[in-house]
C-alpha positions as a Markdown table, in Angstrom:
| # | Residue | x | y | z |
|---|---|---|---|---|
| 1 | Unk | -15.7 | -17.8 | -51.3 |
| 2 | Unk | -12.6 | -15.4 | -50.1 |
| 3 | Unk | -10.3 | -17.0 | -48.0 |
| 4 | Unk | -9.7 | -14.6 | -44.5 |
| 5 | Unk | -6.0 | -14.9 | -44.1 |
| 6 | Unk | -5.0 | -13.6 | -40.8 |
| 7 | Unk | -1.6 | -14.3 | -40.4 |
| 8 | Unk | 1.1 | -16.9 | -42.0 |
| 9 | Unk | 3.3 | -19.3 | -39.7 |
| 10 | Unk | 6.4 | -20.1 | -41.4 |
| 11 | Unk | 8.6 | -22.5 | -39.9 |
| 12 | Unk | 12.1 | -22.3 | -40.8 |
| 13 | Unk | 15.3 | -24.2 | -40.2 |
| 14 | Unk | 18.1 | -22.0 | -41.9 |
| 15 | Unk | 18.4 | -25.1 | -44.4 |
| 16 | Unk | 19.0 | -24.1 | -48.4 |
| 17 | Unk | 15.8 | -24.3 | -48.8 |
| 18 | Unk | 15.1 | -21.8 | -46.5 |
| 19 | Unk | 15.0 | -18.7 | -48.7 |
| 20 | Unk | 12.5 | -20.3 | -51.3 |
| 21 | Unk | 10.1 | -21.0 | -48.6 |
| 22 | Unk | 10.3 | -17.0 | -47.0 |
| 23 | Unk | 9.8 | -16.0 | -50.8 |
| 24 | Unk | 7.1 | -18.2 | -51.3 |
| 25 | Unk | 5.4 | -17.0 | -48.0 |
| 26 | Unk | 6.7 | -13.1 | -48.3 |
| 27 | Unk | 4.6 | -13.8 | -51.7 |
| 28 | Unk | 1.1 | -14.7 | -49.8 |
| 29 | Unk | 1.4 | -12.2 | -47.3 |
| 30 | Unk | 1.6 | -9.6 | -50.1 |
| 31 | Unk | -1.3 | -11.0 | -51.8 |
| 32 | Unk | -3.0 | -11.6 | -48.6 |
| 33 | Unk | -2.0 | -8.2 | -46.4 |
| 34 | Unk | -1.4 | -9.8 | -43.8 |
| 35 | Unk | 1.8 | -10.7 | -41.4 |
| 36 | Unk | 4.4 | -13.3 | -40.9 |
| 37 | Unk | 5.3 | -15.2 | -38.4 |
| 38 | Unk | 8.7 | -17.2 | -38.7 |
| 39 | Unk | 9.0 | -20.1 | -36.6 |
| 40 | Unk | 12.2 | -21.6 | -35.6 |
| 41 | Unk | 12.4 | -24.9 | -33.7 |
| 42 | Unk | 16.1 | -26.7 | -33.1 |
| 43 | Unk | 16.2 | -30.0 | -31.7 |
| 44 | Unk | 19.4 | -32.3 | -31.0 |
| 45 | Unk | 21.7 | -33.5 | -33.6 |
| 46 | Unk | 20.9 | -37.4 | -34.0 |
| 47 | Unk | 24.4 | -37.9 | -32.9 |
| 48 | Unk | 23.6 | -36.4 | -29.5 |
| 49 | Unk | 20.6 | -38.3 | -29.3 |
| 50 | Unk | 22.1 | -41.5 | -30.0 |
| 51 | Unk | 25.2 | -41.6 | -27.5 |
| 52 | Unk | 23.9 | -42.2 | -23.6 |
| 53 | Unk | 25.1 | -39.4 | -21.5 |
| 54 | Unk | 26.2 | -37.1 | -24.3 |
| 55 | Unk | 27.8 | -34.1 | -23.0 |
| 56 | Unk | 26.7 | -30.7 | -23.6 |
| 57 | Unk | 28.4 | -28.0 | -22.9 |
| 58 | Unk | 26.6 | -25.6 | -19.9 |
| 59 | Unk | 25.9 | -22.9 | -22.2 |
| 60 | Unk | 25.1 | -25.5 | -25.4 |
| 61 | Unk | 21.3 | -24.3 | -25.2 |
| 62 | Unk | 21.7 | -20.5 | -24.8 |
| 63 | Unk | 24.2 | -20.3 | -27.7 |
| 64 | Unk | 21.6 | -22.3 | -29.8 |
| 65 | Unk | 18.8 | -19.8 | -28.5 |
| 66 | Unk | 21.0 | -16.5 | -29.2 |
| 67 | Unk | 22.4 | -18.1 | -32.8 |
| 68 | Unk | 18.7 | -18.9 | -34.0 |
| 69 | Unk | 17.1 | -15.5 | -32.6 |
| 70 | Unk | 20.1 | -13.3 | -34.7 |
| 71 | Unk | 19.5 | -15.6 | -38.1 |
| 72 | Unk | 15.4 | -15.5 | -37.4 |
| 73 | Unk | 16.0 | -11.4 | -37.1 |
| 74 | Unk | 18.4 | -11.6 | -40.3 |
| 75 | Unk | 15.9 | -12.8 | -42.4 |
| 76 | Unk | 12.9 | -11.2 | -40.7 |
| 77 | Unk | 14.7 | -7.7 | -41.5 |
| 78 | Unk | 14.8 | -7.9 | -45.2 |
| 79 | Unk | 11.3 | -9.1 | -45.0 |
| 80 | Unk | 10.3 | -6.1 | -43.1 |
| 81 | Unk | 12.6 | -3.9 | -45.5 |
| 82 | Unk | 10.1 | -4.8 | -48.3 |
| 83 | Unk | 7.2 | -3.3 | -46.2 |
| 84 | Unk | 6.4 | -6.8 | -44.6 |
| 85 | Unk | 5.1 | -7.1 | -41.2 |
| 86 | Unk | 7.0 | -10.0 | -39.5 |
| 87 | Unk | 7.7 | -11.2 | -36.2 |
| 88 | Unk | 9.7 | -14.0 | -34.9 |
| 89 | Unk | 8.9 | -17.0 | -32.5 |
| 90 | Unk | 11.5 | -19.4 | -31.1 |
Protein backbone atom coordinates (compact mmCIF):
# COMPACT_ATOMS: atom_id res chain seq x y z
CA UNK A 1 0.00 0.00 0.00
CA UNK A 2 1.52 3.32 -1.09
CA UNK A 3 1.05 6.52 0.85
CA UNK A 4 -0.16 9.48 -1.23
CA UNK A 5 1.63 12.48 0.29
CA UNK A 6 0.39 15.73 -1.27
CA UNK A 7 2.30 18.23 0.88
CA UNK A 8 4.35 18.28 4.06
CA UNK A 9 3.64 20.79 6.82
CA UNK A 10 6.82 21.75 8.65
CA UNK A 11 6.34 23.71 11.88
CA UNK A 12 9.50 25.69 12.53
CA UNK A 13 10.43 27.63 15.65
CA UNK A 14 13.90 28.84 14.58
CA UNK A 15 15.49 26.88 17.41
CA UNK A 16 18.87 25.12 17.01
CA UNK A 17 17.00 21.94 16.00
CA UNK A 18 15.11 23.61 13.18
CA UNK A 19 17.74 22.85 10.55
CA UNK A 20 17.60 19.14 11.36
CA UNK A 21 13.82 19.16 11.00
CA UNK A 22 14.10 21.00 7.68
CA UNK A 23 16.62 18.49 6.35
CA UNK A 24 14.36 15.60 7.30
CA UNK A 25 11.33 17.30 5.73
CA UNK A 26 13.31 18.08 2.56
CA UNK A 27 14.29 14.42 2.27
CA UNK A 28 10.63 13.39 2.55
CA UNK A 29 9.56 16.03 0.01
CA UNK A 30 12.14 14.77 -2.47
CA UNK A 31 11.09 11.17 -1.86
CA UNK A 32 7.38 11.90 -2.32
CA UNK A 33 7.82 14.66 -4.93
CA UNK A 34 5.59 17.03 -3.01
CA UNK A 35 5.81 20.62 -1.75
CA UNK A 36 6.77 21.77 1.72
CA UNK A 37 4.76 24.29 3.73
CA UNK A 38 6.88 26.05 6.37
CA UNK A 39 4.80 27.31 9.30
CA UNK A 40 5.92 29.54 12.13
CA UNK A 41 3.73 30.22 15.15
CA UNK A 42 4.72 32.73 17.80
CA UNK A 43 3.67 33.07 21.40
CA UNK A 44 4.62 35.59 24.02
CA UNK A 45 7.57 34.61 26.18
CA UNK A 46 6.60 33.35 29.64
CA UNK A 47 7.87 36.58 31.22
CA UNK A 48 5.19 38.58 29.40
CA UNK A 49 2.44 36.06 30.05
CA UNK A 50 3.00 36.14 33.79
CA UNK A 51 3.11 39.91 34.22
CA UNK A 52 -0.30 41.44 34.53
CA UNK A 53 -0.50 44.58 32.42
CA UNK A 54 2.88 43.95 30.75
CA UNK A 55 3.77 46.71 28.30
CA UNK A 56 4.34 45.82 24.67
CA UNK A 57 5.55 48.50 22.27
CA UNK A 58 2.93 49.49 19.67
CA UNK A 59 4.88 47.89 16.83
CA UNK A 60 5.75 44.70 18.75
CA UNK A 61 3.59 42.28 16.72
CA UNK A 62 4.48 43.94 13.44
CA UNK A 63 8.17 43.51 14.18
CA UNK A 64 7.69 39.90 15.32
CA UNK A 65 5.76 39.11 12.13
CA UNK A 66 8.31 40.85 9.89
CA UNK A 67 11.23 39.07 11.57
CA UNK A 68 9.50 35.70 11.30
CA UNK A 69 8.59 36.27 7.65
CA UNK A 70 12.20 37.15 6.80
CA UNK A 71 13.53 34.13 8.68
CA UNK A 72 11.00 31.78 7.08
CA UNK A 73 11.85 33.13 3.64
CA UNK A 74 15.56 32.57 4.26
CA UNK A 75 14.90 28.91 5.07
CA UNK A 76 12.44 28.55 2.20
CA UNK A 77 14.87 30.00 -0.33
CA UNK A 78 17.60 27.57 0.71
CA UNK A 79 15.16 24.72 0.05
CA UNK A 80 14.02 26.23 -3.26
CA UNK A 81 17.66 26.45 -4.31
CA UNK A 82 17.70 22.65 -3.94
CA UNK A 83 14.80 22.42 -6.39
CA UNK A 84 12.01 21.94 -3.86
CA UNK A 85 8.61 23.63 -3.98
CA UNK A 86 8.13 25.62 -0.78
CA UNK A 87 5.57 28.04 0.58
CA UNK A 88 5.54 29.86 3.91
CA UNK A 89 2.78 30.57 6.40
CA UNK A 90 2.83 32.80 9.47
